C-alpha positions in Angstrom: -16.5 3.2 -50.8 -19.2 0.7 -51.8 -17.1 -0.6 -54.6 -14.1 -1.3 -52.2 -16.2 -3.3 -49.7 -15.9 -6.6 -51.6 -12.0 -6.5 -51.8 -11.7 -5.5 -48.2 -14.1 -8.2 -47.2 -12.1 -10.9 -49.0 -8.8 -9.6 -47.5 -10.5 -9.7 -44.0 -11.7 -13.2 -44.5 -8.2 -14.3 -45.2 -6.6 -12.2 -42.4 -9.0 -10.3 -40.2 -6.2 -8.2 -38.7 -5.7 -6.4 -42.0 -9.4 -5.4 -42.3 -10.6 -4.9 -38.8 -9.0 -2.3 -36.4 -10.0 -4.1 -33.2 -7.5 -5.8 -30.9 -9.1 -9.3 -31.3 -10.6 -9.3 -34.8 -12.7 -12.2 -36.2 -14.3 -13.1 -39.4 -17.8 -12.3 -38.1 -16.6 -8.8 -37.5 -15.3 -8.7 -41.1 -18.7 -9.8 -42.5 -20.6 -7.3 -40.3 -18.3 -4.4 -41.2 -18.0 -4.9 -45.0 -21.4 -6.5 -45.7 -23.6 -4.3 -43.5 -21.9 -1.4 -41.8 -19.8 0.1 -44.6 -22.4 -0.5 -47.4 -25.0 1.2 -45.2 -22.7 4.2 -44.6 -21.9 4.5 -48.3 -25.6 4.3 -49.2 -26.5 7.0 -46.7 -23.7 9.2 -48.2 -25.0 8.5 -51.7 -28.6 9.4 -50.8 -27.6 12.6 -49.1 -25.5 13.6 -52.1 -28.6 13.5 -54.3 -29.5 17.0 -53.0 -26.5 18.4 -54.8 -27.2 16.7 -58.1 -26.4 13.4 -59.8 -23.0 14.4 -61.3 -20.2 12.3 -59.8 -16.8 14.0 -59.4 -13.3 12.6 -59.6 -12.5 13.8 -56.1 -15.5 11.9 -54.7 -14.5 8.7 -56.4 -11.0 8.9 -55.3 -12.0 9.7 -51.7 -14.4 6.7 -51.7 -11.7 4.4 -53.0 -9.2 5.3 -50.2 -11.7 6.0 -47.5 -11.5 2.5 -45.9 -7.7 2.3 -46.2 -7.3 5.6 -44.5 -9.9 5.1 -41.8 -8.5 1.7 -40.6 -5.2 3.1 -39.1 -7.0 6.1 -37.8 -9.6 4.0 -36.1 -7.0 1.5 -34.8 -5.0 4.4 -33.3 -8.2 5.9 -31.7 -9.2 2.5 -30.2 -5.7 2.0 -28.8 -5.7 5.5 -27.2 -9.1 4.8 -25.7 -7.9 1.4 -24.4 -4.8 3.0 -22.8 -7.0 5.7 -21.2 -9.3 3.1 -19.8 -6.4 1.0 -18.5 -4.9 4.1 -16.9 -8.2 5.1 -15.2 -8.7 1.5 -14.1 -5.2 1.4 -12.7 -5.8 4.7 -10.8 -9.0 3.3 -9.3 -7.3 0.1 -8.3 -4.4 2.0 -6.7 -6.8 4.3 -4.8 -8.8 1.3 -3.6 -5.7 -0.6 -2.5 -4.4 2.5 -0.7 -7.8 2.8 1.0 -7.7 -0.8 2.1 -4.2 -0.5 3.4 -5.1 2.6 5.4 -8.2 0.8 6.8 -6.1 -2.2 7.7 -3.5 0.0 9.3 -6.2 1.8 11.4 -7.6 -1.6 12.4 -4.2 -3.1 13.3 -2.9 0.0 15.1 -2.7 -0.5 18.8 -4.3 1.9 21.2 -1.8 4.4 22.7 0.7 4.1 19.9 2.4 7.5 19.1 2.7 8.3 15.5 6.2 9.3 14.4 6.5 12.0 11.8 9.7 11.6 9.7 9.6 15.2 8.5 9.3 16.6 12.1 11.2 14.3 14.6 10.3 14.8 18.3 12.1 17.6 20.1 15.3 16.2 21.7 15.2 13.0 19.7 18.3 10.8 20.1 20.2 9.0 17.3 17.9 6.0 17.6 14.7 7.9 17.2 16.2 9.7 14.2 17.1 6.4 12.7 13.5 5.2 13.2 12.4 8.4 11.4 14.6 7.6 8.4 13.5 4.0 8.3 9.8 5.1 8.3 10.4 7.5 5.5 12.0 4.8 3.4 9.0 2.6 3.9 6.7 5.5 3.0 8.7 6.1 -0.2 8.0 2.6 -1.4 4.3 3.0 -0.5 4.2 0.5 2.3 2.3 2.5 4.9 1.2 -0.8 6.5 4.9 -1.6 7.4 5.6 2.0 8.5 3.0 1.5 11.3 5.4 -0.9 13.0 8.0 1.8 13.2 5.5 3.8 15.3 5.1 0.9 17.6 8.8 0.5 18.1 9.1 4.2 18.9 6.3 4.0 21.5 7.8 0.9 23.1 11.3 2.5 23.2 10.1 5.7 24.8 8.1 3.7 27.4 11.0 1.5 28.3 13.4 4.4 28.5 11.0 6.3 30.8 10.7 3.3 33.1 14.5 2.8 33.1 15.1 6.4 34.0 12.5 6.2 36.8 14.0 3.0 38.3 17.7 3.7 38.0 20.0 6.6 38.3 21.9 7.5 35.2 25.2 7.1 37.0 24.5 3.5 37.9 26.1 0.7 36.0 22.7 -1.1 35.6 21.2 1.9 33.9 24.0 2.1 31.3 24.0 -1.7 30.7 20.2 -1.8 30.3 20.2 1.2 28.0 22.8 -0.2 25.7 21.0 -3.5 25.4 17.7 -1.8 24.6 19.4 0.4 22.0 21.0 -2.6 20.4 17.7 -4.3 20.1 16.1 -1.3 18.5 19.0 -0.7 16.1 18.5 -4.3 14.9 14.9 -3.4 14.2 16.1 -0.4 12.3 18.2 -2.6 10.1 15.2 -4.9 9.6 13.1 -1.9 8.5 15.8 -0.9 6.0 15.8 -4.4 4.6 12.0 -4.3 4.3 12.2 -1.1 2.3 14.9 -2.6 0.0 12.8 -5.7 -0.6 9.6 -3.6 -1.3 11.6 -1.2 -3.6 12.5 -4.2 -5.8 8.8 -4.9 -6.7 7.4 -1.3 -6.5 6.6 -1.3 -10.2 4.8 -4.7 -10.1 1.0 -4.8 -9.6 -0.1 -8.2 -8.3 -3.8 -7.4 -8.8 -3.2 -6.5 -12.5 -1.2 -9.7 -13.1 -3.8 -11.9 -11.4 -6.6 -10.1 -13.3 -5.0 -10.8 -16.7 -4.2 -14.4 -15.8 -7.9 -15.0 -14.8 -9.7 -13.0 -17.4 -7.4 -13.2 -20.4 -5.9 -16.6 -19.8 -7.2 -18.1 -23.1 -6.1 -15.2 -25.2 -2.6 -14.9 -23.8 0.4 -16.4 -25.7 2.5 -19.0 -24.0 5.5 -16.6 -23.6 3.2 -13.9 -22.1 1.6 -16.3 -19.7 5.0 -17.5 -18.5 6.2 -14.0 -18.0 3.1 -13.0 -16.0 3.4 -16.1 -13.8 7.1 -15.3 -13.1 6.2 -11.8 -12.2 3.6 -13.1 -9.8 6.1 -15.4 -8.3 8.5 -12.5 -7.7 5.8 -10.6 -5.9 4.8 -13.5 -3.7 8.4 -14.4 -2.9 9.1 -10.8 -1.8 5.9 -10.8 0.3 7.1 -13.9 2.1 10.5 -12.4 2.8 8.9 -9.2 4.1 6.5 -11.2 6.4 9.5 -13.0 7.9 11.1 -9.7 8.6 7.9 -8.4 10.2 7.8 -11.5 12.4 11.4 -10.8 13.5 10.4 -7.3 14.5 7.4 -8.6 16.4 9.7 -10.8 18.4 11.8 -7.7 19.3 8.6 -5.8 20.3 7.6 -8.6 22.6 11.1 -8.5 24.1 10.7 -4.8 24.8 7.3 -5.5 26.4 9.0 -8.1 28.7 11.6 -5.5 29.5 9.0 -2.9 30.4 7.2 -5.4 32.7 10.4 -6.4 34.4 11.5 -2.8 35.0 8.1 -2.0 36.4 8.6 -4.7 39.0 12.0 -3.4 40.1 11.8 -1.6 43.5 14.9 0.6 43.9 13.5 3.7 45.6 13.3 4.4 49.3 9.9 4.5 51.2 8.7 8.0 51.2 6.4 7.6 54.3 8.0 8.2 57.7 6.3 5.1 59.2 5.8 1.7 57.8 2.2 0.9 56.7 1.5 -1.4 59.7 2.9 1.0 62.2 0.9 3.9 60.7 -2.3 1.8 61.0 -1.5 1.0 64.6 -0.9 4.6 65.6 -4.1 5.7 63.9 -6.0 3.0 65.8 -4.6 4.2 69.1 -5.4 7.8 68.3 -9.1 6.9 67.7 -9.4 4.9 70.9 -8.0 7.9 72.9 -10.1 10.5 71.3 -12.9 10.3 73.9 -10.3 10.7 76.7 -9.2 14.0 75.2 -12.8 15.2 75.2 -13.3 14.4 79.0 -10.1 16.1 79.9 -11.2 19.2 78.1 -14.6 19.3 80.0 -12.7 19.1 83.3 
């Protein structure tokens, strides 16, 4: 092993990749490895072999000659395996952190009073529109966009609220009820189509990690080749373009939610029922006032 240090050192000075198993080898690493590290190891092996006697063996010489050539691919493979394991664990931590942030943002952005729609267990008596919302939410959950799935819950809550007001204000046999119901359903069906488009857009970039791409461009920009840098930038452009399209779809659904809110307010102002009191309010107050004024008279008549 000591004898082969000089040839490997010369080879490494010419091409460090042939003599050093690291991913980014340099000539300083070659000098450290074959002028200090390997000679030290071979010296330690020689000193420890003195306890067994001074007689060298043919097997020992041959093992020393091929030791470096055999250890290089083994160490290179071990380093690559450790690097992949590190990248995998880092990716898992980043995904867990991103999921936690999305869940926190979803909790922060969730409106009070919003009912959560479970795609696996739709509400009892759900109509076709609610079932469509369940399918749309499941599609968004499949592409790991829980933040977008929260908007489905808001649509479900608005739809249930508007339909409850509509049922309370109009009779189901009235033409106004049927006309209003069809318009509300049409608006919500348009939102379902938008949710489906969101899921399709998100599915196109589900395998792309923008944080990983940005990290490589920031930390390894100098070590990347021109082709790799162009590919990473193009990947980042695809992610950003998809996010812009999804944001436009989200804005479209927000407009539809505002329209449902306007509908709910308008329905709440409609007065179609009959007064349930037998007397009008003013007349009831007048009768009560007269009763109080005549209460003393009833007491005097009783004493007589």
